[in-house]
N, C-alpha and C positions, 0 to 999 in steps of 0.2 A: 741292093746290098746294104745291110744294117751298118750303122756307124756308131762310134762312141759319142753319145749325145749329152748335152748339159743344159739345165734350165734352173733359174733361181726359184726357191720355194721357201715358205715359212717353215721354221724348225718343227712345228707340231702339225704340219699339214699331212694328215694320215692318208688323204686321198692320193697323194703322190707316192707314198710308201706302198700303198695298196696296188697302185698301177704298176710299179716295178715288179711286184710279186705276181700279179696277174699275167704280166707279159711272159713270165716263166711258165706258169701253168698252161697258157695258150700254146706255147712252143711244144710242150710235151703232149698236148692233145689228150687222146684217150689212153695213152701209155701210162704205166704205173708211175705214180709220183709219191715218193716217201720223203717226208720233210723232217729235218732236225732243226729246231728253232731255239737258238741259244739266246739267253736273256729274253725269254718269251713273255714276261710281264703278265698283265691281267688278261691278255688274250685278244687284244684289238685286231691284230693281224690274223689271228686264227679265225675270229668271227667274220672278218671281211674277206679273207682269201683262203687260208690253209684248211678251213673246214671242208673245202672241195677237193683236197688231196686224198690220195689212196690211203695213206697212213701218216701219222703225225706223232712226234715226241718233242716236248718242250722242256727246257732246262731253266730254272730260276732259283735264286737264293730264297725267295719267299714261297711258301706253300700255298697253293690255290686249290680250293675244293670246288671244282667244276667238272664239266664233261670231257675235258682234255686229258690226254695221256701225258703227264708231266713228271719230271724228276726234280726233287728239291735238293739243292746243294750248290756249292761253289762251282761255277762253270768250268774253270780250268781243271779242277780235281775230277769232276764228273767226266769230262771229255777224255781225260787220260785213261779212264777205265771203260769208256763207252765203245761198243762194237758198231762201227759205222758201215759195215758191209751191207749193201742193199740201199743205203741212203743215197738219193740222187739230187736232193735240193737242200742247201745249207743256208740258213737265215741267221746272221749274227747281228742282232739289233742293239749294239752297245751305245751307251751315251758317251763313252770315252774311247778306249782302245779296244778294237775288235781283233787285233792281229795276233795276240798271244793265243787266242782260241783258234784262229785260222791256221796258224803254224801247226798246232796239234792235229787239226783235221787233215791238212795237207800231208803231213808225215804219215798218217794212217792211210790216206788214199794212195800214196806211192807204193804201198805194200800190197795193194789189191790188184789182182790181174783182171784183164778184160773190162776195164772201166768204159762205160758207154757215156751217154750224154749226162752233163752235170749242170745244175743251176745254182748260182750264189747270189744272195742279197746281203749287203754289208752296210751298216751304219757306222760312219767314221767321225768321231768327235774330237780329233786331235789337232784341229786348226790352231787353237789357242796355245797348246803345248808347242807347236811348231813355231809360232811367233815368238815364243820365249826361249827358243833353242833347247827345248826339252824333247829329246828324241827317244822313240821307243825302239828297242832292239829288234822286236819282232817285225816292225815295218822295214827296217834295214835288211833283215834276213830274207824277207819275201822279195823285196825290190832289188836286192843285190847292189844297193847304193849306200855309200858312206855319207849319211845326211849331215854329219858334223862338218864336212868339207864344203858345204854349199851355203853361200851367203843368201839371205832372204829366201830360205827354203820354203817358208809358208806360201810364197807366191807360186810355187811349183807343185802345190798339193795335188791338183788334177793330173799333172804329168807323172807324179809318183804313183798315183792310183793306176794310171795307164800302164806304167812300167810293171807294177805288181800283177795286173791282169795278164800281161804278156808273159811274165816269168812263170806264173802259175800254169798257163797253157803249155809252155815249153816243158816244165818239170813233169807234167802229167801226160805229155805226148798227145795233147789234144789240140783242136783248132778253136779259135774264137768265132762263135757264130754271131753274137751281138753283145754289146755292152752299153749301158745307159747310166747317166749320172744326173742327180738333182742336187743343187747347192743351196744350203740354207741362207736366207736373206739376213738373218740377225748376226750379231757380232761373233757368235760362237762358230760360224762358218761350217756347220754340219755338212757332211757329204753323205748322201744316200745313193748307193749305186748297186746295180745288178749286172751279172754277165752270165752267158751261157757258153759252155764248152762242149764240143762234139767231136766224134771220130770222123764225121763225114767230111769229105774233101770238096765236094761240089757245092758251090754257092756260099762258101764261108769266106771270111775276110782274113787277111794277114794282120799280124800285130801292128805292122807299120801303117795300116790303113786307119787305125783308130784315131779319132780326133774329138775334141770338145766343140759342140756347136755353139752358136752365138747365144748370149743370154736372152731369154724370152721365148726361145723356140721350144716346142713341145718335146717331152721325152718320148 
């Protein structure tokens, strides 16, 4: 049974980010994989991983003239107008706060009937904000936790991610198949994590089973 796993990694270690995404593609196997890549950038993850997906749409403020299907614009504004029906993999690769975008996606998913398996890849750059007691409303919305009431909340960053994954599964009436996390070694404390949600009952784990493995173990 898959567990919520954690390992330290360099902030710019794209091999780890690629591994998290490849794990999702492997789970879907030969089934259709339709990717929405928010903050898609110059296409490093597309070239390493998402090029192998069935379909792909990237969103970024900067316009890129390459072979990808991309939308140029502010991510929040674009997502509010974007039809996510049929998308089953969501990649939010934010340097800072990914959760405003994630809230929009989740609100749209709740309105879709017959959701099947979903994959999420999230880059969370909020550790420094949390150390300075600057909290993001979207993180509180997803986790259902009043972060302002918790002393030393930055030390509970992984636990809050754990809580958000559990809450998302509950809100979408899905089960957690697996969740993995990699933690940046540098002071920014970036969190790179992925999770897969499924309708399947057999062989899946309960939210209470999630845990962070010891530093240094493979994701």
